[in-house]
Each structure stands twice: as structure tokens, then as C-alpha cells.
C-alpha positions, 0 to 999 in steps of 0.5 A: 607343287608348282605348275604353270600351264599357260606361258608365252615366249618371244615366238608370240607376244612374250619377251623371252626365248623358250630356254629362258622361260624354262630356266626361269621356271626352274629357278622358281621350282616349277615342276610342270610347265606348258608353253602355249604361244598364241596360234603358233607351236614354234617354241615348243621344241626349243623348250623341250630341248632346254628341259632335257635332263632337268627336274621339269616337265614341259608340256607342248601347247598352243593358245588358239584365238577363236570365235563363237558364232555371234560373240564379238569377243575372241575366245582363247582355247589352250591346247595342252599335250598337243603333237606339234607334228600334227599336219592340221595343227601346223597348217593352222599355225602357218595360216595364222602367221601369214595373216598376222604378217599382213595385219602387222604391215597394215597396222604399221602403215596406220601407226606411222601415218598417225604418229609420224613414227617411221617404224619398220618391220625390221624394228619389230623383228628385233623384238620377237623371233616370231611374228610381230603383233600389237605388243611389239608395235606398242613396245617400239612406240613406247621406246621412241616416246610416242606413248606412255605405256605399251598398253596405250600403244596397243589401245591406239590400234584396237577398236576405237583407237586412232590407228584401228583397222578393221580386218576381214581376215578369218578368225578360226571358229571355236568348233574348228579349233577344238577339232584341230586340238583333238586331232593333234591328241590334245586337250582343249581348255577355255583359257582365263574363264573370268576374263571375257568381256561383252561391250567392255564389261566382264560377262556375268556368271550366267553368260560364262555358263552359256559360253561353256555350254556352247563350247561343250557342244564342240567338245570342250574338255576343261576350264582354266580358272586358277589364274592371276587376280582371280577372285574367290567367287570366280574360282568357286564358280569355275569349280562348280561348272567343272563338277556340273559338266564333268570338265577338267581344271587347269591354271597358269600365269599367262606369263609374257613379260613381268616388267610390262605385266607384273601380275602375270608372274611365272610360277605363281601357282602353288597348288595341290596336284589333285586340283589340276585334273587336266594333268590326270592320266596324262602325266606322271606327277613328280 
């Protein structure tokens, strides 16, 4: 069966509406789809509505950017089966939207000064229904010929880039993020286990296990290991960790826009239903 438990819409940094994501999934015979926008739940209702009466099950989700004590790298936690009417989840989403708006305004000032680009917030709002961020600024920089790729545009605004701004804005602690996900009735999953870095180097299996153990202390429920470009030894390690610590397993494409990120192809995961233990007892497998 085809399952995709990690996708984004234009309410975060994707390029498609929730309905378009659902329709694309249907066209690729995806049977179970989770909408997991970064830090917001705005697109879930639209996706659920688009799926009504169709041969697809939409799971309400969110991907929360969080921090773990001394770790510099942002830790992404996917919440699946969340109640989008949860007051604490709504507050988290609204607080992050306000912070993102402030960051985008300041980044635009820096970008326009460096490139002489004169990009406005109105230009960015044409790229997303949600809150514009790094990818959307990168898109406009590319369209206007200031950079060669969106990634180049994004790099100009990240640490070490000429337009980088260090923000003192609060990142949600992982412990709090997991608590909020659980409070909304959801399952907390460590996203893309094999993708984390330390000082621009991918962390080792030993470091991954250390991170997993710390998050388990906060109530982590599972690991996302079935993702694009994952090596066999990385999948094997993730499955070993799940057995060792009694964690659920999940997977998904991390779909945003296949034109710009072609490897993250929606519906890439064709997997035996018993592999995705995150679905067990929570959903009727079609």
C-alpha cells in the first residue's frame, strides 16, 4: 500500500494547496496521507474536506521545530493524529506565526540591502497562503535573477551567509513540543532521523541514539525512518532503535515541491502495512 505521513502545503513552505496535495496523492494511489506543515495546522481542515468521499484517509498533523538543551541543530517533531482544535496546539501555532512574520520582515530588510532587490512582503504573499519564510524569499530571488537556485538564496540568509541575522526568538523546547502534541491527542515522532547534523556533519549512529534516548525521556513515541535517500544501514539502525526502545515507526516523502526538491516525491513509499507501526490501533488499514 502507498502511505505518505510527511507532507507540506503552501501554508508552510510547500507550493501546493491542501486540495492539490490530496488530489496529487489520489492520482498516485496513496491511501493514507498526513498533512504536516511546519508549526501550523491551517491546511489540515481543507485537506480533510478535499478527501471527503474519496478513497484516501487524511491524518491531521504538524511538524514542530524544537530545541534539545545543548543541541545547536533544530529537532523536528512530527505530530500525527492531532486534534487541530486543541487550545494549546492553536496557541503554539499562532505564537510561531507571529515570530515568523517578524523574522521575515527583518530578513527582507537584510536581503534587500545586500542584493538591492526591493522585495516586498506583498511579493512573498503571492508565493504562499501561510506565513512566508526562507524558501519564499529564495523563490523571489531566483525569479529576479539574484541567485542561481532557491538553495543559494536560502543559504544567503542562514548562518555564514551575507544576509544572516541571528534571532533571539524562542524555539520551542522539545519537551514542551511533545507535551503539546500529546495534549492534542497526537503521537510524537522524531522526523527524518538520518538527516540531523552537528557542525555541518551528519551525526553518527551513536549520536542519534543519544538524541533518541533524551527525547524518550520527554515522551517520544516513534521514529521517522522511511524517507527519500535513506541508506539501507540507516533504515536498519532505525528499526533496531525502535525494537530496543519500543518505539513506533513512520515514514513519508517530506513533500514540498517536486520541481525544486525532486527527490521528495509524494507517495514514494510503497510499504508493507505492518512496517508502519505508527498506524497500528489508530487507523483502519484500507
